[in-house]
PLY file of the C-alpha trace (Angstrom):
ply
format ascii 1.0
element vertex 81
property float x
property float y
property float z
element edge 80
property int vertex1
property int vertex2
end_header
-34.69 25.60 39.36
-31.58 25.30 37.11
-29.46 22.16 37.25
-25.89 22.79 38.40
-23.68 19.69 38.39
-20.93 19.38 40.99
-18.27 18.50 38.40
-17.15 15.49 40.45
-17.38 11.91 39.26
-15.58 8.73 38.25
-13.99 7.46 35.06
-16.34 5.01 33.32
-13.97 4.29 30.42
-11.20 6.04 28.51
-9.02 5.88 25.43
-5.65 7.36 24.65
-5.38 9.17 21.32
-1.99 8.74 19.65
-2.84 9.80 16.10
-4.22 13.32 15.63
-7.66 13.37 13.97
-6.63 16.55 12.13
-3.54 18.77 11.83
-5.06 21.11 14.45
-4.47 18.42 17.12
-0.99 17.45 15.91
0.90 19.01 18.81
-1.53 17.71 21.45
-1.11 13.96 20.96
-1.06 11.81 22.94
-4.10 12.83 24.98
-6.83 10.98 26.85
-10.58 11.11 26.20
-12.87 9.67 28.87
-16.51 9.07 29.69
-17.16 10.39 33.19
-20.04 9.29 35.42
-20.96 12.46 37.31
-22.22 12.19 40.90
-25.61 13.43 39.68
-26.08 10.38 37.42
-25.11 11.85 34.04
-22.37 10.43 31.81
-20.29 13.11 30.07
-17.36 12.87 27.63
-14.28 15.02 28.13
-10.51 15.19 28.17
-8.66 13.69 31.08
-5.58 15.25 32.68
-3.46 14.72 35.75
-1.79 11.35 35.26
-0.02 9.18 32.74
-1.87 6.11 34.04
-5.64 6.65 34.32
-7.90 3.80 35.41
-11.61 3.05 35.30
-13.25 4.04 38.57
-10.73 6.80 39.33
-12.16 9.94 40.93
-12.12 13.13 38.85
-13.10 16.77 39.12
-14.07 19.22 36.40
-11.18 21.54 35.57
-11.07 24.86 33.72
-10.97 24.65 29.93
-9.94 27.52 27.67
-11.96 26.23 24.70
-15.18 25.44 26.58
-14.99 21.64 26.28
-15.04 19.61 29.50
-11.63 18.75 30.94
-11.50 16.49 33.98
-8.54 16.29 36.34
-7.73 12.98 38.02
-7.74 13.28 41.80
-5.13 11.60 43.99
-6.09 8.14 45.26
-7.23 9.61 48.59
-9.84 11.73 46.73
-8.44 15.06 47.87
-7.68 17.85 45.31
0 1
1 2
2 3
3 4
4 5
5 6
6 7
7 8
8 9
9 10
10 11
11 12
12 13
13 14
14 15
15 16
16 17
17 18
18 19
19 20
20 21
21 22
22 23
23 24
24 25
25 26
26 27
27 28
28 29
29 30
30 31
31 32
32 33
33 34
34 35
35 36
36 37
37 38
38 39
39 40
40 41
41 42
42 43
43 44
44 45
45 46
46 47
47 48
48 49
49 50
50 51
51 52
52 53
53 54
54 55
55 56
56 57
57 58
58 59
59 60
60 61
61 62
62 63
63 64
64 65
65 66
66 67
67 68
68 69
69 70
70 71
71 72
72 73
73 74
74 75
75 76
76 77
77 78
78 79
79 80
């Protein structure tokens, strides 16, 4: 049986990137990278969107990503999309 994660979880920790690691990311700074604890028990890195003020423990949901890397969207405080 294949494993299919729900894509929902919480922010374990995060960092805001203010200096582009390469010229390819120059127009994207600042951006937020986070470690997400998925409901299924896995911890996954990804970009974080949806707020200028993330916090550890915030609820997130996997969002679409054009480049195939995980992007998580912060959910409102009430947990609803």
